[in-house]
Structures are given as structure tokens and as C-alpha cells.
N, C-alpha and C positions, 0 to 999 in steps of 0.2 A: 686441441682437438675437441670437437663438440661431443656432447653426450650421445646424440643420435649416431654420429660417426663411430664412436667407440662401441656402442651397442651393436651396430651393423657388423663390425669386424669380429667381435666375440661370437655373434650368431653364425657368421659364415665360416669361421674357424670350425665350429661344431658340425656344420653341414658338410664341409669337405672331409672331415674325419669320418663321419658316418658313411659318406659315399664310398670311400676307399675300404673301410673296414667291413662294410657289407659284402664286399667282394670275397673276403675270407670266409664269411658265413656261407655265401652262395657256393663257392667251390667246395667247401667242406661237406655240404649237403648233397653234392652231385652223385656220390656213390650210393646214396640211399634212395635215389629216384627209381621207382619200379618200371616195369614194361621193358621195351627194347633197350639194350644197354646204350647209354649216351656218354659214358666215361670210361676210364681205363679199367675200372673194376666196379662190380655191382655187389653191394653188401648183401649178406644173407638176411639182414633185417630190413631190407628195402620195403617201403610202404608208401601209399599215396600221399599221406599228410606231409611227409618229408619233402615232397616235390614243391610244396608251397614256399619253402625256404629258398628255393631257386627261382621259382616262377615269379613271385611278387617282386623281389628286389631287382630281378632282371628287367622288369618293365621300365624302371626309372633311374637306376643308380648311376649309370654312365652318362645319360643325358644330364642328370643333375651335376655330375662331376665336370663335364665339359662346359656347362653353363657357368659354374663357379670359376673355371679356368679362364673363360672369356672375360668374365667380370674383372678378375685380378690382372689379366693381361692389360686391359685398358687402365686399370688403377695404377699399375707400375709405369706404363707409358706416359702418364700424366706427370711423372716425376723424373723420368729418364729419357735420354735420346733413344732413337730407334737403334743406333749402333750399340749403345750400352745394354739395352734390353736384349738384343740379339746375342751378344757375347755371354750374358747371364744365362740365357736359355740353351746356348750351345754347351755351357758347362754343366748345367743342372738337369737338362732333358736329353739332348743328343748324346753327350758323353756317357751317361749311365746306360742308355740304350745300346750303344756300341760296345761298351766294356762288359756289361752284364749279360748280354744276349747269349753268348756262347756258354758261359758257366751255367746259366739257368737252363738252357736247352740240354746241356750235358746231364745235369742232375735230373731233369724231367725224363730224359731218355733212359737213364739208369733205372728209375722207378718203373717206367713202362716195361722195360725188359723183365724186371722182377715180377711185375704183375702177369705178364704173358707166361713166363716160366712157371709161376705158381699155379696158374689156371691150367697148365698143360702137364701137371705132375712133376714139375721141377725140370722139365726139358724144353728147350727153345725149339719151336717148330721151324722147319726150313722155309726160307722166303728171301726175297730180295728187297733191299732198302730202296724206296723210290728215289729217283734223281732229284737233286735240288734245283728248282727252276724259279722263275719269277712268280709262277702261279702256285708253287708248292712251298715256298719259303716259309718256315715256321717262326712266326714272331712270338709265339707263346703268349703269356699274359702281359708281356711288355708292349703289346700292340698299342696301348693307350699312349705311350711315349712317341711311337712312330706317327700316330695320328696327330698328336700335338705338334710335332715338328712340321707336318704338312700344313696345319692350320696357321702356325706362325709364319711359315714360308709364304703363305698367301696374304695374310693380314698385314704383315709388316711392310712389304713393298707398297701395298695399297695405302696404308697410313702415311708413308713417306710421300707418296704421289699426291694424296689429297692435301697434305700440309703444304705442299709446294704450290699447287695450282688453286687452292681454295683458301686463301689467306684469311678471309672473313668468316670461315666456317659455316657457309650457307648450307652445305650438305649435312653437317652435324646438326644444325638447328631443325632441318626437315626431319631427320631421324628422331630427334628429341620429341617433336610434336607427335609423330606416329607412335613412338614408344609410350608417351603419356596417355594417348587414347587407348592403346591396346592394354596397358596395365590397369586402367581404371574400369574396364568393361570385360565381359566374357569373350570379347573378340580376340583377346590375347591368346587364350588357350586354343581357340579355333584357328587362328592364323598360324600358330606354330605347329599345330597338329596336321594341318593340311598337306605340307610336302611329304612327310613320311607316311601319312595315311593314304595318299595317292599312290605311293610306291608299294605299300602293303597290298593295295587293292588290285594292282596291275602287273606286278612282276611275276613272271611265269613259275618260278620255282621257290616261292616263299614258304618256309616252314612256320605255320602260324604259331605253334606252341612256343617257339623260341623267339618270337618278336623280332627285335632288331638283330640281324645276324652279326655275330662277333667277327671282326676282321683280323683274326689271329693267324690266318694262313694267306700267304701271297703278298707281294710288294705293291700290288694295286688293290687298295681297299674296295670292298663291294659297295655298290651304289647306295644301298640301304643305310649302311653305317655312315658314309659320307654325308648323306642327306640329313639323317637324324642328329648326328653329333656335330656336323657343321652348323646346322640350324641352332643347336644348343649353344655352341661357342659364340656365334654371332649374336644370339639373344643376350647372353651374359655381357658381351661387349656393349650392346646398346643400353642395357639396364644400368651399367655403371655411369653412363652419361646423365641419367635421370634417377640416380640411386635412391635418394631420400623419398622421392615421390613413388617410385615403383615398389620399393620394399615396404613402405608404409601401407600401400594398397594391398600387398600380399599379406601383411600382418593383420589387416582388418578382416580379410576374407579367408583366413586359413581354414577355419572350420568348414566353410562351404566347399572350398577346393578339396579338402581331404575327404569330405563326405562323397563328393562326386568321384574322386579317385577310387575310393573303396567300392562304390556302387558299380563303376565301370569294370573294375577288376573282378568283382563277383560275377558279373555278366560274362566276362571272358572265360573264367574258370568253369562256370556252368556250361558254357557253349562247347568247350573242348575237353573238360575233365582234367584230372590231376595225373594222368599218364601221358607221356610225350607222344605226339603224333609225328612220325618220321616221313610222312607222305606230303608232297606239296599241296597247298590249298587249292581246292577246286573252285572254278569261277561260279558266281551266283550271288544271290542276295545275302545269304548267310556270311559269305566271305566279306562282302561290302560292309555289313553291320559290324562284324568282328574287327575289321581293319579300322573303322572309324572309332570304335570303342577303345581299342588298344592304343591308337594314336592320341586320343583325348586323355586316356589314363596316364600316359607318359607325362604330359604337361600339367595335368591336375595334381599328380604326385609332386612334381617339381615345385610348382607354385605353393602348394599346401605345406610341404615340408620346410621350405624357406620361411614362409609366414609363421609357422609354428616355432621355428628356431628363433625368430625375432621376438617371440613371446617368452619362450622358456630359457633361452641362453642370452639374456639381455644384460648380463653382468660378467665381470671377469671370473674365470674358473681355472685354477691351476690344472685340474684333472683334464678338462676338455682341451686346454691349450697344449698339454703334454700329449694327449692322443692325436691332436692335429699335427703336432711336430713329428710324432713318431710314425704316423700312418703311411707316409711315403716309404720309409724303410720297411715297415711291416708288409706292405703290399708288394714291393719289389721282391721280397725274399720268401713269401709265404708258400708259393705253389708247390715246389718240390717237397717241402716238409708236409704239407697237407696230404699230398698224394701218397707219400710213404706211409703216413699214419693210416690212411684209408686202406691201403693194401695190407698192412700188418693186422688190422682189426677186422677185415672183411669177412672172415669165416669163423670168428670167435662167437661163441654162444652167449651174447649179451643183448639186452634190449637196444634197439637202434638209438633211442634218445640218449642212453648212457654213452654209447660209442661216439655219437656226434659231439656230446659235451666234452668227452676226453680229447677228441681231435682239436676242438676249439681251444680248450684250456691249455693243452700242451703247446699248441702253435703260438698262442698269444703270450704265454709265459716265456717261451724261449726267444721269441722275436722282440718282445718288449725288454727282456733282460739283456739281449745282445745290443739293442739300441742304446740302452743306458750305459753299458760297459764299453762298447767299442765304437759308437757312432756319435752320440750326443755332444760329447766334449772333446772330440778328436778331429783330425783332418777330414775324416769321412763326413762328419757333421758339417764342416765348412764347405765340403764339396756338394753334398746333397741338399743341405738346408739353406745354403747361402751364408751361413756363419756358424760358429760354434755356439752351442747353447750352454745352459747350466748356470748362467748368471742370474741372480735373484731378480734383477730388473727386467729380464725377458718376460717373466710371467705377468708383469704389470704393464707391458707395452704391447698392445694388440696390433700396432702398426709396424712392429719389427719385421725384418725380412722373414719370409715364410719358410716352412719346413718341407714343402713339397710342390709339385708342379702346378697346382691350382693357382699359385702365385708366381 
């Protein structure tokens, strides 16, 4: 394995861990967002600055995740048949979605009932549970697995068809040329931002403050999520074909891309403020400018963070490899625990920063501890990670089977 290839895998290990673990931070901060309630409970210490811990990661983290997922989907398909890849994804993506959905939903609903009763003086108000339909189906935070299944269901038959009819890979070479041009110029950010930016600017009921709408409810994902995350998955797939060229370009321009991302993010925050807006965006020039800025920020963050990772995480690290391996388990299991801690602490007279730190510390301690004790070296690790970890050689082998769905 070349030095560049090794560095690439170490860096992307760190990026995918960051993308998933930022979700724990984002969800932990939601009870501290001021203004109209947007979560099951609003902490008595809610304040505008806490909203940044939600707003900023929400711009880019799932686009970044799906881009890495697309990259590693192509990476694995270079070494496996379409059938072998499909069976692996059925085991590690579809099966966790099917088996964990009901337990996660049950735990979430228990916490929701507790929160409602606590807010109502210990008594549950009367009301009917809405019927479960295609439109109301609650995917919870496991929606990312559902979307991955959809993307695999589209990309794998296309791959098999192209391999069948395009034996000389003419299509691939055309994609490679386009990818090379887009990666080496600012056209890459513009091209990737255009689809979701157009959706932001034109969809009737877009909530600007929340950016890409999370497809956590309903079995038919919203168009915004499909456009944004589908574009990200396809971009990662294309990047893998020109991996060294593209990642080297992002490495060279990481400071410029992050500076652009920060500037665009500041513009968006100044435009709307740090208190959520629950009204749909009104048409007009302000909406057009915000839509363009937000869409460009998504991809500036993605390019900049991957480029920065290529600089900072360019060597083996047991810590980051461990976090990458454990991040799938942590993200799958974190939401009910985070919500329970938020409800428990919501009315305690402590500074919000301390309560947020307690939520994060307890969550990460319990979930990393459970990963080490019951997942990493057991059949659960073999199921979720693709193999059981714990052997010394795993830490030194960045090309080993991955620990979560980005690979």
C-alpha cells in the first residue's frame, strides 16, 4: 500500500468519526436552543449561543457523511462483486435498521412520555396517538440507514448495468475527466451546491434556519434530503475514481475552503439570527442570497474539512481509529440516552454549559464503555463492524474492514 493511500485512509477514518460524533453534540444541544420549542424539552438554561452547536454542524455533517459513504462504497466495489457488496450491506446496514428500529423508537417514546408528563405536573394529558402511515412513519435517527439502503439500491444495479454494457469503461473515463476539472477549480463547489441551492430557493415550505430537512419521518424521503445527500453520495463515488488527484487538491486548498465556509456561515447566522425561525421562507432576493450561501457553505465545509484531515490526520492514530470503529455503535445508540439526560437536567439550576458537558460526558462514557465491553470483541462487533476487533494488528491496518456504514 502506498504512503499516499495509507494517509488517505487514516484521514478519512477521522472524517467519518467526526461526522457521526458531531451528531451526538448536535442532538445534545437541541434542548438548549431558545425561542419556539424544537425538541421534546427546552432547558431552563436555553440561550442563543447554544444554538450554534446545532446550527453549524447541521449545515455539513450529513452531507460529509454521505460523501464518505459514497467514496467507500466505490472503494469496496473495486475489491468485491456487486453480489458480495450487496450481502455485506444487507448485513451491516439493512439488518441494523430493521432490528434496532423498534427498540430505539420504544425507548424514544418512553422518554417523550416522561417529558410530557413532567411538563404537565406529572400527569399525561389526554390525546390520541396519530395513526402510523407511509407519511408519518417515524424512522428516528436511524433515517441515515434507510437513506443508505435507497442509495445502494439505486447505485448497485446501475453499476452492474454499466459494467455489462460498457466493457471499456468509457463512461467512467468521462466522469473522471469531469471530476478532475471540478476538483482542481472552484467549479466543484458551485456544481455540487447548485442542485440543493435551487431546491432551497424554490421549494414552497422550506424552513431556512434548519437547512437540509431531516428525513426522519415518512417512508418517502423529502426531495431536499434526496437531492442534498444523493449528490453527496454520488460525489464521493466519483472522487474515489480520481482519489489521489482530488484529495491532493482539497489538501492544498483546505484553508481557502474553510475560510469560505466560515464566511458563508457567518453570513447565514447574521441573516437569520441564532433563534430558530419556524415560518417558511418568503420569496425574494434575501431568500435567494441565503439559499446560495447555505448551499455553498455545505460544500465548502466538506471540501475544507476533508482537506484539513489530510493534513492533520496523515498518520496512524490508535485513538482516531478507535473512535472511527466505535462511532457507528455510539450513533446508533445515543439518542434515547441523550434525550433522557436532557429531560432529567432540564429544570435543574445549573449553568447550561455544565449541563451540556454532563450530557456529553455521560453519553460518551456509557456508550464507549458498552462498545468496549459488549461490542468490539463480540458477535455484535462482527455484525456491525464486519469483523471482531481487538487484535493488535487492526490498529496498524487502515485498510481493514470498517466499523460503520461509511464503508
